[in-house]
N, C-alpha and C positions, 0 to 999 in steps of 0.2 A: 504494500500500500504506500509506503514512504517513497519508494522509487517511482511508482506511478504518479504520485503527487508532484514530485520534483520534475519529472519529465513533462507532465501536463502544464505546470506553471512555466517551465522553460519554453515550451512551444508557444504558449500565449504571449510571453514576453518577446519572443522572436517575431511572431506574426504581427503584433502590435508595434513592434520596433520601439519598445519602451527603453528609456535610458535607465541606467543602474539605479539612480536615486528614485525614479518613478516606480520601478519594479519593486524596490525595497518597501516603499510606502504602500503599494498595493498589497504586498505580502503581510506587512506589519499591521496595517489598519483595516484593510478591506477583506481579509480572509477570516472566515469563521472557523476557529480551531475546535469548536465543540463537535462539529460533524466528524472529522477524522478521529478524534478521541472516542466518540460514540461508536464508530465502526470498530476500533481496536477493542473497546470494552465488550461489545457484543460478541466478537469473534473469540476473545479470550474466555468469556463465560461459556460459550457454546462448546469449546474444546474441553473445558473442565468437566462439564456435564457428560460429554460423550466418552471421555477417557477415564472417568473415575469409577465406572462399573458399580454404581450405587443401587441399581435395580436388582441384580442377581441375588444378593443376600436376603432380599425381602420375599422371595418366592415361597419358602415354607410358611411364613406368616400369612401370605395372601391366600394360599390354598386352604389353610385351617380356619379362616375367618367366617365362613358360612355365607358370605355374600356371593351371589352368582358371578361366575368368572367373566361373563360378558360385561356386566356392570363395572367390575374392577378394571377390565381392559379398556373400556371406554374412558373411565376416569383417569387411568394412567396415561392413555393416549392424549387426553386433553392436557394434562399436566406437562407431558413431554413436549407437546406442540407449543405450549406457552413458554416453556423454559428454553428450548432449543431454537424456536422460531425457524424451524427448517423441516418441512414435511418429510423429506426423504430420510433425514436423521431420525425423526420420530418413528417412521415406519421401520427403519432398520433396527431400532431399539425394541419396538413393541411386538413385531411379528414373531421373532424367535421366542419371546416370552409367551405370546398367545399360543404358539405351537406346543409349548410345554404344558400350559394350563388347560387347554381344550383338547378333548379327545378327537373331535371332528371339527376341523376349522374349515368352514364353508366360504364361498366367495362373498356371501352377504355379510359375514362377520368381518372379513378383511375390508370390505367396502365401508362398513360402519366405523371401523378403526381408522381407516384413511380419512373419512370425513371428519371425525373427531380431531385428529391431528391437524388437518387443514383448517378447520374453523378456528381452532385455538391459535394456529400460526397467524391467521389473518388479524386477530386482535391482540397478539402478543406485543407487550411493550419492548421486547427484544427484536421485533421484526425490523430489520435494517431499512427496508424501503419505507416503512411507516415513519421511522425516526428521521430519515433523510428528507422525506417530503414535508413532514411537519416542521422540521428545522428550516428547510429552504423557504417555505412560504410563511414562516413565523406564525403559524396558526396555533401552536400549542397542542399537546396531546389530549388535554381535557376536551377541547372543542371537537377534535377529530373523533374521539371515542363516543361522544354524544350521538354523532351521526353514524358511527360504524357498528356499535354494539347490537342494536336492534336488527339490522339486516343479517349480521353474521350469526 
């Protein structure tokens, strides 16, 4: 990300034929550092969740809880979708768990799990596109969520 930012800023400076002082003022005053920091934070958090293997030790407890496995899987899918804000990561984490928990995993169960992860991803505060768009338009996440929660 850092290299892409440097290359992108350099290309803009060359295209605009900005002088060194102008370029420095643009970088210093006109650049919103919150967005690259948000990207870094989201990616770091996503990798921590993916590589920490926190779901596997919970399997014996989940099976002995008495709650239907489908409800547990939908709930876990929702949480994973919110936390990772990445549908494919959520599916990659939940489908192996579902295969262990369910004796007969049908296409409809996989579809429900996928939808749960996807809907949670759409409203996740870790959703990078949502953060970038809200930051770019300076709309604030609260205003965006008022319009986004009901449809999702």
